[in-house]
C-alpha positions as CSV (number, residue, x, y, z in Angstrom):
1,M,0.0,0.0,0.0
2,P,1.5,3.4,-1.0
3,L,2.4,5.8,1.9
4,R,-0.3,8.3,0.9
5,S,-3.0,5.6,1.1
6,C,-1.7,4.6,4.5
7,K,-1.8,8.1,5.8
8,K,-5.3,8.6,4.5
9,Q,-6.4,5.3,6.2
10,V,-4.8,6.4,9.5
11,W,-6.6,9.8,9.2
12,K,-10.0,8.1,8.6
13,A,-9.4,5.6,11.4
14,R,-8.6,8.4,13.9
15,I,-11.7,10.4,12.9
16,Q,-13.9,7.3,13.2
17,V,-12.5,6.4,16.7
18,A,-13.1,10.0,17.8
19,L,-16.6,10.0,16.5
20,F,-17.5,6.8,18.2
21,G,-16.1,8.1,21.4
22,L,-18.2,11.3,21.1
23,L,-21.5,9.8,20.0
24,G,-23.1,9.8,23.4
25,V,-21.7,13.1,24.5
26,G,-24.2,16.0,24.3
27,L,-26.7,14.1,22.2
28,A,-29.3,14.2,24.9
29,L,-29.1,18.0,24.8
30,A,-29.5,18.3,21.0
31,S,-32.9,19.7,20.2
32,E,-33.2,19.1,16.4
33,P,-32.1,16.4,14.0
34,G,-29.4,18.6,12.4
35,E,-27.8,19.5,15.7
36,K,-27.8,15.8,16.7
37,L,-26.2,14.8,13.5
38,A,-23.7,17.6,13.7
39,L,-22.7,16.5,17.2
40,Q,-22.3,12.9,16.0
41,V,-20.5,13.6,12.7
42,C,-18.9,17.0,12.8
43,S,-17.8,17.7,16.4
44,A,-14.6,15.8,16.0
45,C,-13.3,18.7,13.9
46,H,-15.7,21.6,14.6
47,V,-17.3,23.3,17.6
48,V,-20.9,22.7,16.5
49,A,-22.9,23.7,19.6
50,A,-22.6,25.6,22.9
51,T,-23.5,22.3,24.6
52,Q,-20.7,20.3,23.0
53,Q,-18.9,18.5,25.8
54,E,-15.6,17.8,24.2
55,P,-13.4,20.1,22.1
56,P,-12.5,19.1,18.5
57,I,-9.5,16.7,18.3
58,L,-7.7,18.4,15.5
59,N,-4.5,20.3,16.0
60,H,-5.4,23.0,13.4
61,V,-8.2,25.4,13.9
62,T,-11.5,24.8,12.0
63,P,-14.3,27.3,11.9
64,S,-17.1,26.8,14.5
65,F,-20.6,26.3,13.2
66,C,-21.4,29.7,14.7
67,A,-18.6,31.4,12.6
68,I,-19.9,29.5,9.4
69,A,-23.5,30.5,10.2
70,N,-22.6,34.2,10.5
71,R,-20.7,34.5,7.2
72,P,-22.7,36.7,4.9
73,E,-22.3,34.2,2.0
74,T,-23.5,31.2,3.9
75,T,-26.8,29.7,2.6
76,L,-28.6,26.4,3.0
77,K,-27.4,25.5,-0.5
78,S,-23.8,26.5,0.1
79,V,-23.5,24.5,3.3
80,S,-25.3,21.4,1.8
81,Q,-23.1,21.5,-1.3
82,F,-19.9,21.9,0.7
83,V,-20.7,19.0,3.0
84,L,-21.6,16.8,0.1
85,H,-18.9,17.7,-2.3
86,T,-15.8,19.4,-0.8
87,H,-13.5,16.8,0.8
88,W,-9.9,16.1,1.5
89,D,-7.9,14.2,-1.0
90,E,-4.3,13.3,-1.0
91,N,-3.6,15.9,-3.7
92,S,-5.2,18.8,-1.8
93,V,-3.4,20.7,0.9
94,R,-5.9,23.5,1.5
95,I,-9.1,21.5,1.8
96,T,-8.8,19.2,4.8
97,M,-12.3,18.1,5.4
98,P,-12.9,14.4,5.3
99,D,-16.0,13.0,3.6
100,P,-18.6,12.8,6.3
101,M,-20.5,10.3,4.1
102,L,-23.9,12.0,4.6
103,M,-26.9,11.5,2.4
104,P,-28.4,14.7,0.8
105,D,-31.2,14.9,3.3
106,Q,-28.8,14.6,6.2
107,A,-26.6,17.3,4.7
108,A,-29.7,19.5,4.4
109,Q,-30.5,18.8,8.1
110,V,-27.0,19.9,9.1
111,A,-27.3,23.0,6.8
112,R,-30.6,24.0,8.4
113,Y,-29.0,23.6,11.9
114,V,-26.1,25.8,10.9
115,L,-28.3,28.5,9.5
116,S,-30.5,28.3,12.6
117,L,-27.5,29.6,14.6
118,R,-27.1,32.8,12.6
119,G,-27.2,35.8,14.8
120,R,-28.0,33.9,18.0
121,C,-24.8,32.0,18.8
122,Q,-21.6,33.0,20.6
123,F,-19.3,30.0,20.4
């Protein structure tokens, strides 16, 4: 197996372990499907809610869902499209988001949750 493939597999394994460890944390406090899904899938890399119990595990800073929500260019469509189509690959240095493997309806739930934070969050 080439070194790049090994690194990619290690990255995916680390994210999966972190996600499984965080699954139960904060889920009882989630009030809508998009928030619950974000806590399950996105919280390993992003601060997704004020109720998030554990910080992201990444060494580099990723934008919080609050910061994403308050960007003027953020729309339901832009968030859904980003989640579904913009992912890390071994040839890309700038885009470091792994594929969360969400279905379109799940991406839409996360997008609705992100936009619900606009103007009302402080994390």
